[in-house]
N, C-alpha and C positions, 0 to 999 in steps of 0.2 A: 045386644043380639049376638055379640062375639062369644060370650060365655056359654049360652045354651047350645050354640052350634058346635063349640069345642067339645062339650060333654056328649053331644049326640054323635059326633064323628069318632070320639074316643070309644063310645059304646059299640058303634058299628065295627070298629077295628077289633075290639075285645071279642065280639061274637065270631068274627072271621078267624081270629087267632085261635080261639078256643076250639073251633071246629077241627083243628089239626092235632089236638091233644091225643086223639085216638091212635095216631101213629106211634106215640111213645109206649102206650100200654096195650094196644091191640083191640081196644073197645071204645065206643063212644059213650061219654058220660050222659046220663039221662037228662032230659030237659029239666025235670024237677030238681035234680042235684045241681045242675048248672045255675038254675034260678036261685037256689039257696046260696051258692058260692058267690054269685055276683052281687046279690043284695047284702049279704053279710060283709063282703069285702068293701062295698060302698059305705055301709054303716061304719066300719072301722076307719075308712078314709075321712068321713065327715067328722067322726069323733076326734081324729088326729088333727084335722084342720081347726076344730073348735078349741082344743087344748092349746095348739100353737098360737092361735090368735088371742086367746085369753091370757096366755103368759107373755105374749108380745116381747120377746127378747129385744133389748135396745140395740144390740149390735152382735155381730158374729164374732165371738171370742171363744173358740173351742178350748176347753181345759184338758188336763192330762187324761181324765177319764174318757172324754169324748174321743180324743186322739187314739187312746188305747183300744177302745171298742171299734172304732173305724179301721184301725190297722188289723185287728184280729179278724173282722169280717172280710176285709179285703184279702188277707192272706188265705183264709178258708176258701173264699169264692175263687180266688186265683188258682190255688193248688188243684181244686177239684175240676175247675173248668179246663185247665191245661191238661189234666189227666184224661178228661173226656174228649176234648177237642184240641189236640196239640197245636193246630194252626192258630189257636187263640193267643199263643205266645207272641205272635207277630202283631196282633191287634190290641190286646189288653194294655201293654205298657204305654203306648202312645196315648190311649184314651185316659188312662189313670193319670199320666203326666199332665195332660191338658186340664183335667178336673182338679188336680192338686194345685196347679198354677192359678186357676180361677179362684179356688178357695183361699189361697194365700193373698191374692190381690184384693179379695173382698173382705179380708179380716178387718174387723172394726166397723164395717158398713152397717147402716140401719136398714134392714129389709122392709120393715112394716110401716115406717112413718108415712110413706106416700099413699098407703091404702086407707088410712083413717080407720074409723070404726066400721066393721063389716056387719050388715044386718043379718040376723039369724035366718031370715027367709032365703038368703042367697045360698045357704048350705043345701037346701032342698033341691037346688038345681043339679046337684051331683046325681040325683036319682034318674036323670035323663040317661046316664050311662047304662045301667042295667035294663032300662026300658028299651033302649036302642039295641043293646047286645042280644036280648032274648029272641027277637024275631030273626035276626041274622043267624044266630046259632041254630034255631029250629029249622031254618031253610037249608043250612049247610051240614048239619051233623051227620046225615046219612050218606053224604058224598064221600067217596074214598079215592084218594090219590096215593100213588105209591111213594111219593117223596113229598117233603114239605118245603120244597124250594120256593114256591110262590110266597109262603109265609115268611121264610127266611129273608128273601129279597125285600119284601114289604116292611118287615120289622126293622131290618138293618137300615134301609133307606130312610124310613121315617125317624128312627132313633138318631141317625147322623144329622138329619136336617134340624130336628128339635134341639139337639145338643148344640149345634152351631148357632142356632137362633138364640138360645138361652145365653150362651157365652157372649155373643155379640151385644145383646141387650144389657147384660150384667157388667161387661167390661168397657163399654163406651163411655 
């Protein structure tokens, strides 16, 4: 019961968050376009899960290529985020440091041995995300607020809680 509830709550959050996209561009994305976006994104997520579980890496051992790509993406994201939101310079370094510490501690760990073989039917549970996101987006897409402070507070709070929970579970 935990997994379906997780995907439903994630979908509700997705619909709420997407209703604030209009503040960026000045117009609300149509319901049809949002539906295409959420279903296509979910399809890509399911495909990524399937590939990851099929390949089942035995342990977390990043090579030079992975470290190089990670560093390039991190630098790109960091530079443009700091240019757009200078305050992020106070937030990003500690978060990146905590993530790198966790990755270093988990080097060589086997992430997938405790899961065993995952039934293919479990992947379809991810479809609960777009199914839950669509009605929320439909209800909120025409509401206009001048600022996206509620979304910023919700996303930041949820992200911090999930990061801390993941770090606690991984490092204990």
